[in-house]
C-alpha positions, 0 to 999 in steps of 0.5 A: 362106561368105567364110571357106571360101573363104578357107580352100580355097586354102591346102588345095589347095597343102598337099594337092598337097605332100602327094600329091606327098611320100607316094610319097616318104616310102613309098620312105624309109621302106620301104628301111629295112625288112626283106623281111617286114616290107615285104609284111606290110602298111602301116605308117608307120615301120619296126618294126626299121630296118635299114641291111642294104639300102643295104649290099647295094646298096654292097657288089654290084658290080653295083648300085655300078657302075650308080651309076658308069656313069650318073655317067659317061655323065651327066657326059659327056652334060652337057660334050659338050652344053653343048660344043656348045650354046653356040656353037650358041645363039650362032649362032641368036642373033646370026646370020641365015640362010635358015630359021634360024627354021624350022631351029630350030623343027625342031631343038626339035622333035627333043627331041619323037621318043620315045626307042622310036623311035630305039633300034632303028636306034642299036642297029644302028648303034652294033653296026657302029662299037663303041659299043655298051655303052659311056659314050660311045655312051649320052651321044651318044645322050642328045644328041639330045634334051638338045642341042636343049633346052640351045640352046633355053634359051641362046639366051634368055639369050644374045638378052638380052645387047646384041650391042654386049658383042660389039663391045668384046670384038673391039675388045679383041683377044679371038679367038673362044675367048678371047670364048667362054671369057672373055666369054661363058660367064661372061656367061650362067653361069645359063644355062649352069646351068639348061641342065646341070641340065636335061641331067642330070636328061634323062640320068639318068631316061632308061631306054629307050636307056640300057636298049637300048644296054648289056648289062653294061659300061655298064649304068645304075642305072635299066637295073639297077632295071628288071631287078631290079624285073621279071618276070626280076629279084628283087622285093625291094622294101626292096632297089628302094626303096634303090637307089631313095633312092639315085639322088635323092641326085645330083639333090638335090646337084646342085640344092644346089649350082646352086641360085643359078643355078637361081634367076637363071635361071629368072627369065631366059631362056626358062625364065623 
C-alpha cells in the first residue's frame, strides 16, 4: 500500500503533461498532413509529410499579413503599456493620496471586464475618430486590459526598492526623466520583462476586440484563423493547424529571450 502511494504523485504530473501536450502534438502532426489524410482518420504520424500548408500560408497575402498585423499592434500595445505603467506604478508605490488603495483596486478591476462588453462602444467611437481598422486602434483597445496588469505587476517590484534610491538619485542631480530611464528602469528590468510578457500574450491571443475593430487592413492572425475555420470560411484542417503552429512561435521566441527576466520576475514582485 505504501509503495502505491509513493508512485501516485509522479504519475499525476505526467498525466497532466500528457493532457496538455496531446492537443499541441495533434496540431503539429496535422499541419504536415494533406487534407485527405487529416480527414480520413486519426493517425499519430503523417504518412506523407508535406510543407505545402506552411508554404500556402507564407505565400498567401491574407494569411501572411495577418501575422504582420498582429506583430505590429502587439508591439505597439507592449510599448504603450510599459511606457504608461512604469510612472503609474511608481506613483502608486511612492505617493499616498486620498483613495489611492481604492483607486488601485478599481484600476485592476477593469481587467475583469469582458471584452465583449466594450466592443460596441469602441466600434462606434473608432468609426467617428478614424481609428477603425488601424493597428493603433487595436493596440489602444488592448491597453484597457494590459495597462492595469502591468501597473499591478510593476507596483510590486517598485515597492521592494528602498526609497533611499530615489533620494540618492535626486542628490546626484538626476532629473525625473533621467531617474526613470537610467536608474529606475534598469533596477526593475525583471519586472518590466514579466509585465511585457503578460501584455504580449494578452494582446496576441485576444480575439473579440481584434476581430470587431478591424475589417481588412489591420486584420490579425487570430481573426483570420477564426474566419477561416468558421461557417463562413473553409475548413481545411492542415492549413488551420499550420497557422496555429506559426502563432505559437512568437510567444515561444519571446519566452526564450526573456527567460532570465521571467525566472527572476516570477520570484519577486506581485507575480511571485
